[in-house]
N, C-alpha and C positions, 0 to 999 in steps of 0.2 A: 692367517694367524702368524704373525712374525715370530721367528725362532723355532717353529715346529720342526723344520728340517734339521736344525742344530740339535734339538732335543732327541730326535730319532737317531742321529749319529752318535750322540753321547750314550744313549741306552745301548746301542749296538756295540760300542767300544767296551762298555761295562760287561756285556755278555761275552765278548771275546776274551776279556781279562779273566772272567770266571772260568771259562773253558780252559784257558791257559793254566790257571792255577790248579785246577782239578786234575788235569792230565799232564802237567809239566811239559808243555809243548815248546815254549819259546822263551819268555822272560824268566819263568821259574826253572828253566833248565840251565841257562847260562846268561845271567842278567847283563853283564858288561858287553858280551858279544851281541846280544839281542838289541841293546841300546844303540850300539854302533850300526848295526844293520838297519834299524829303524830310522836313525838320523840320515844315513846315506840314501835310503829309499825315499824318504819324504823330501829331502833337499833335491834329489834328482827330479822327482815329479814336480816340485815347485818351479825349478828352472824350466822344465818342459812347459808348464803352464804359462810362465812369463813369456817364453819364446812364442807360444801359441797366441797369446794376447798381442804381442808385438807384431806378429804377421797377420793379425786380424782373423785368425782361425777360431779362437775362443772368445766368448763374450758372455756377459750376464744376461740371461733371459728374464722372464717374468719373476718378480721378487717378492711376491706376497707370502712366501714361506721362509724367506731369508731374514736375517737380523738387520741387514743394511750396513754392517761393519765391513769395510774393505781393507785388506792387507796391502793391496796395490791396486792400481786402476784395473778394473774388470776381474779382480781376484777377491772373492768374498771370504770372510772368516770361515765359513762352512767348508771351503775347499781344503783348508788345513786339516780339519777334522775328518773329512772324507779321505784324504791321503793317508792319515794315520790309520783309519779303519782298513783301507785297501792294503797297506803294508802289513798291518797286524794280522788280518785274516789270511793273507797269503802265507805268512810265516807260520801261523798256527796250522794251516793246512799242510805245509811242508813238514812240520813237526809231527803231525798225525800220520801222514802217508809214509814217511821214511821208515819207521819200524815195521809197518805192514809189508812194505816191499822187501825189506831185509829178511823178514821171517819167511816170506814166500820164496825168495831166492835160496834161503838156507835149506828149505825142505826139498828143493829140486836137486841139490848136490848130493852125490852118494857118500 
């Protein structure tokens, strides 16, 4: 079923956004800084992907769940959404763990 993987990625991104909004983890804490971090992360990994394709390391496998839209040779549209989800989930996790660690360190100090 074409587009199923993209739909799953979009639903996951919506879920990450809801968590972010509820707990003010990333974009809801500092939107401009979050946007800059997101752009840098996605661009870094896109360059990584293009280099991997150029060296023959990355390639598109079976495509029955993909839309068939390519951003570059061997780089499907879904890759962009996957990288957005990867960066967003990582930054939400950092936003969640940082206060927990700070509280834990604060309790240990006399």
